[in-house]
Structures are given as C-alpha cells and as structure tokens.
C-alpha positions in Angstrom: 18.8 72.6 31.7 19.7 73.4 35.3 21.3 70.6 37.3 19.1 68.8 39.8 20.1 66.3 42.4 19.7 63.3 40.0 21.3 64.9 36.9 24.6 63.0 37.5 23.7 59.3 37.8 27.3 58.4 38.5 27.0 60.5 41.7 23.7 59.9 43.3 22.7 61.7 46.5 23.2 60.2 49.9 20.2 58.4 51.4 19.5 60.2 54.7 16.8 57.8 55.8 19.0 54.8 55.4 22.0 56.5 57.1 19.8 57.3 60.1 18.4 53.8 60.2 21.9 52.3 60.2 23.6 54.7 62.6 21.1 55.9 65.1 20.6 52.8 67.2 20.3 52.4 71.0 23.7 52.7 72.7 25.4 54.2 69.7 27.6 57.3 69.9 25.8 58.9 67.0 22.8 61.0 68.1 21.7 62.7 64.9 22.4 62.7 61.1 21.7 65.7 58.9 22.5 65.8 55.2 22.3 69.2 53.4 22.5 69.8 49.7 25.1 72.6 50.0 26.8 74.7 52.7 29.9 76.8 53.2 31.5 74.5 55.8 30.1 71.7 57.8 32.7 72.5 60.5 31.6 76.1 60.8 27.9 75.1 60.9 28.4 72.5 63.6 30.6 74.7 65.7 27.9 77.4 65.5 25.2 74.9 66.3 27.1 73.7 69.4 27.7 77.3 70.6 24.0 78.0 70.3 23.0 74.7 71.9 20.6 74.1 69.1 18.9 70.8 68.2 21.6 68.5 66.8 24.3 69.8 69.1 24.5 66.7 71.3 27.6 64.6 71.3 27.6 62.4 68.3 25.8 64.9 66.0 26.8 64.3 62.3 26.4 66.9 59.6 27.0 66.0 56.0 27.1 68.2 52.9 26.7 67.1 49.3 28.8 70.1 48.4 30.8 72.7 50.3 31.5 76.2 49.0 33.9 77.4 51.7 35.5 74.2 53.1 38.8 74.7 54.9 41.8 72.6 55.6 44.6 73.3 58.0 46.1 76.8 57.8 42.8 78.0 56.3 43.5 76.3 53.0 40.5 76.0 50.7 39.1 72.5 49.9 37.0 72.2 46.8 35.4 69.4 44.9 32.4 68.8 42.6 29.0 68.1 44.3 28.6 64.5 45.4 32.1 63.6 44.3 33.2 62.8 47.9 32.3 62.7 51.5 32.3 66.1 53.3 31.1 65.8 56.9 31.7 66.9 60.5 31.0 65.2 63.8 30.7 66.7 67.3 32.6 64.9 70.1 32.6 66.0 73.7 35.6 64.5 75.4 35.2 67.1 78.2 31.9 65.6 79.2 33.8 62.4 79.9 36.5 64.1 82.0 39.2 63.4 79.3 42.1 65.7 80.2 42.4 68.6 77.7 46.0 67.9 77.0 45.0 64.6 75.4 42.4 66.1 73.0 45.2 66.8 70.5 45.0 63.0 69.7 41.6 63.4 68.2 42.7 64.3 64.7 45.2 61.4 64.7 42.5 59.1 66.1 40.2 60.2 63.3 42.9 59.4 60.7 43.3 55.9 62.1 39.5 55.4 62.1 39.1 56.6 58.5 42.0 54.4 57.2 40.5 51.4 59.0 37.0 52.0 57.7 38.2 52.6 54.1 40.4 49.5 54.2 37.3 47.4 55.1 34.8 49.0 52.8 36.7 50.3 49.8 39.7 47.9 49.8 42.1 50.8 49.6 45.2 51.2 51.8 45.1 54.7 53.2 48.3 56.0 54.6 48.4 58.8 57.2 50.6 61.9 56.7 51.2 63.7 60.0 49.2 65.3 61.3 46.0 65.1 59.3 46.3 64.1 55.6 45.0 60.9 54.1 47.1 59.5 51.3 46.4 56.9 48.6 48.6 55.5 45.9 47.8 56.5 42.4 50.0 55.3 39.5 52.8 54.4 42.0 52.7 57.8 43.7 51.3 59.0 47.0 48.4 61.4 46.5 46.3 63.3 49.0 42.8 62.0 49.0 41.5 63.6 52.2 42.1 65.7 55.2 40.9 66.2 58.7 40.3 69.5 60.6 39.6 69.7 64.3 38.1 72.8 65.9 37.1 73.5 69.5 33.4 73.7 70.2 32.5 75.2 73.5 34.2 74.2 76.8 33.8 70.4 76.4 33.5 69.8 72.7 35.6 69.3 69.5 34.2 69.3 66.0 36.1 67.0 63.6 35.7 67.7 59.9 36.6 65.1 57.3 36.8 65.6 53.6 37.4 62.6 51.3 37.7 62.5 47.5 35.7 59.5 46.3 34.9 59.6 42.6 37.0 62.6 41.6 38.4 62.0 38.0 41.9 62.9 36.8 40.6 65.9 34.9 38.8 67.2 38.1 41.8 67.1 40.4 42.4 70.6 41.9 46.2 70.0 42.0 48.4 67.3 40.4 49.2 65.9 43.9 45.6 65.2 44.7 44.0 61.8 44.4 40.7 59.9 45.0 39.6 56.5 46.0 38.4 55.8 42.4 41.8 56.7 41.0 43.4 54.4 43.7 41.4 51.5 42.4 38.7 51.2 45.1 36.5 48.2 44.9 33.5 50.4 45.9 32.8 54.1 45.5 29.2 53.9 46.9 29.3 56.7 49.4 26.5 55.4 51.7 28.4 52.3 52.8 31.7 54.1 52.8 30.3 56.8 55.2 28.8 54.2 57.4 32.0 52.2 57.6 34.1 55.3 58.5 31.6 56.4 61.2 31.4 53.0 62.7 35.2 52.8 62.8 35.4 56.3 64.4 32.8 55.3 67.0 34.9 52.2 67.9 38.2 54.1 68.2 36.7 57.0 70.1 35.0 54.6 72.5 38.2 52.8 73.2 40.2 56.0 73.6 37.5 57.5 75.9 37.4 54.3 78.0 41.1 54.6 78.5 40.7 58.2 79.7 42.3 59.5 76.5 45.5 57.5 77.1 46.9 56.8 73.6 49.0 53.9 74.8 46.3 52.1 76.8 43.8 52.5 74.0 46.1 51.1 71.3 45.9 54.4 69.4 49.6 55.3 69.6 50.7 52.0 68.1 48.0 52.0 65.4 48.8 55.5 64.3 52.6 54.8 64.2 51.9 51.7 62.1 49.8 53.6 59.6 51.8 56.8 59.4 53.8 57.2 56.2 55.7 60.2 57.6 57.7 58.1 60.0 61.1 57.0 58.7 61.2 59.6 56.1 63.2 62.8 55.7 60.8 65.7 56.0 60.8 69.5 56.2 58.7 71.0 58.9 57.5 74.5 58.0 56.9 76.0 61.5 55.2 79.1 62.8 57.3 82.3 62.4 58.6 81.3 59.0 61.0 78.8 60.5 61.9 75.5 58.9 63.4 72.3 60.3 64.6 69.4 58.2 65.2 65.9 59.7 64.1 62.3 59.8 60.7 61.7 61.3 61.6 59.1 64.0 58.6 58.9 66.3 55.2 60.3 67.4 55.5 61.1 71.1 52.9 60.6 73.8 51.4 64.0 73.1 50.9 63.3 69.4 53.8 65.4 68.3 56.1 64.4 65.5 59.7 63.9 66.6 62.4 64.9 64.1 66.0 63.9 64.4 68.3 66.5 62.7 71.7 65.9 61.2 73.2 67.2 64.4 71.7 64.3 66.3 69.2 66.5 68.1 65.6 65.4 68.4 62.9 68.1 68.1 59.2 67.5 68.8 57.0 69.3 66.4 53.5 70.1 67.6 52.3 72.4 64.9 53.4 73.1 61.3 53.2 71.9 57.8 55.1 68.7 57.0 56.6 68.2 53.5 57.8 64.7 52.6 61.1 65.0 50.8 62.2 62.7 48.1 65.2 60.5 48.8 68.4 62.0 47.2 
C-alpha cells in the first residue's frame, strides 16, 4: 500500500487552517502561511518567490514543508529527515525595508537561534543550546547532539530568508549520523508540531520586533546578552575551520558586536571569526 498523509499516526500532518488562524492576526509580523507536502528546499522556494515578487513574498511570509528532498545547511551540507518527523520551514524578513543597516543583518541567524531556543523551552520543556553560528543542540544521554540548524540567505535588496530545520520525533534508528539528536530523544514534554511551530514563530516575531525597534543594535535590543547566555560554544576550546583550508584553535571567549566569534589562542592573541566551521573540542 502506498503511504498517504495519514499512514503514520505518530506523525500527523500540520493543520494549515489552525496555523493561519493562530498566526495571521492584525498587527502580526506574519503575513502568510503555506504548508506543502514536499519540496526540494523551502529556502530556495521562498528566495525565488521573493525575487519574482509573487503572492506570499511580503515580509512575514512563512513556507513550511512536511518533507524536503534537497534541504541544505551551511556549506551546502545536505539535511535529510523522514516526512513529518520535524519542522522544516523558512520565513521572509525584510530588515532593509525598516532601514536596518546591512552590517547588522548578520545578527539574524543568531537572533533566530535565540528565538528558537526560547520558544522550545516554553513549549517543549527542552533546553536548547546554541553552537555558533547556527546549530541547535540538545542533550541526549548526557551528550550534546545537533537537533537543528539555521540557514540565512539574501533575498533581493531588502530581504533575508531564514530557514530552520528541527528534528522533533526522530528515533535513534533514524538518526542520519550518531551526533544527531531530536526533541523526543532529549525528553521533550511535547512533540506536537503545531504548538511547537507556533511557539517558535511567536518567539521569533518578538525577538525580531525588539531588534528592529532598536535599529538592529544587538546591545540595545538585548540580543547580544541573550545569545551569549545561551551559546554553548563560549568558554570552550574549539577549532575553527576557515576558508582557504586554514584552521585556528583557541578558547571561544566572546561574541563581538558584529556577531563574530572571538578566539583567544595560546599565544594570547584574540582572533574574531566571522565565517567558518566550529568544532567543539573535548577537554584533554
């Protein structure tokens, strides 16, 4: 028998009507909610929609997929998960339309991480740590595991599409790699995707609104302190794998005003890292 949308009762489909009723209210950031059964990448679709100025390309557009076949993380890494086992969605924000300086847009992935962690703490009862710059970590059997990721892509002159992938009900035998995790494996009190999605989006709306009201200033909006408080990378020895096959090892001592990770090396020199892959090293 071919699988239909109700064949896995442990993983029911999202309720689009209920999501629209809950999120599309007067004065809300969110302008549209579309849920598709399957697509290659919600980020790719929403960037294309914004470029073409199609319906659903206003600020606050939300595109959710029950399954993605070509989802990407940073550095074009593939992201795969069974249908309806997680939340896979993208949102369109337009900081340029609010005269937010472009140099502050780099805070949007970090802001999204704070918002997701805040929303999940409230709705799932799970502590989600942030690994700089865009990974979401949960604790499974005493170990940090990656349960989600964030990808930001420019969309036109004034917009940014933020993609979020979260493993919700992924079981141990479904993990793509041993270092992956899910909310269920982390002991979440709820894995109902509808309220989880609503909680994350409402948290994102609040954080984005505060940041926008502060003209993108991470200090004035409280974003800098919130990110530093939730970032598990700080205080640890890490290896930064940088462009050009360079590496840098040191202690992650701060996130600077531009959202860069500051590493202190053994020579006592502090290096800000704005792009690269960060590996948490185990204490010796």
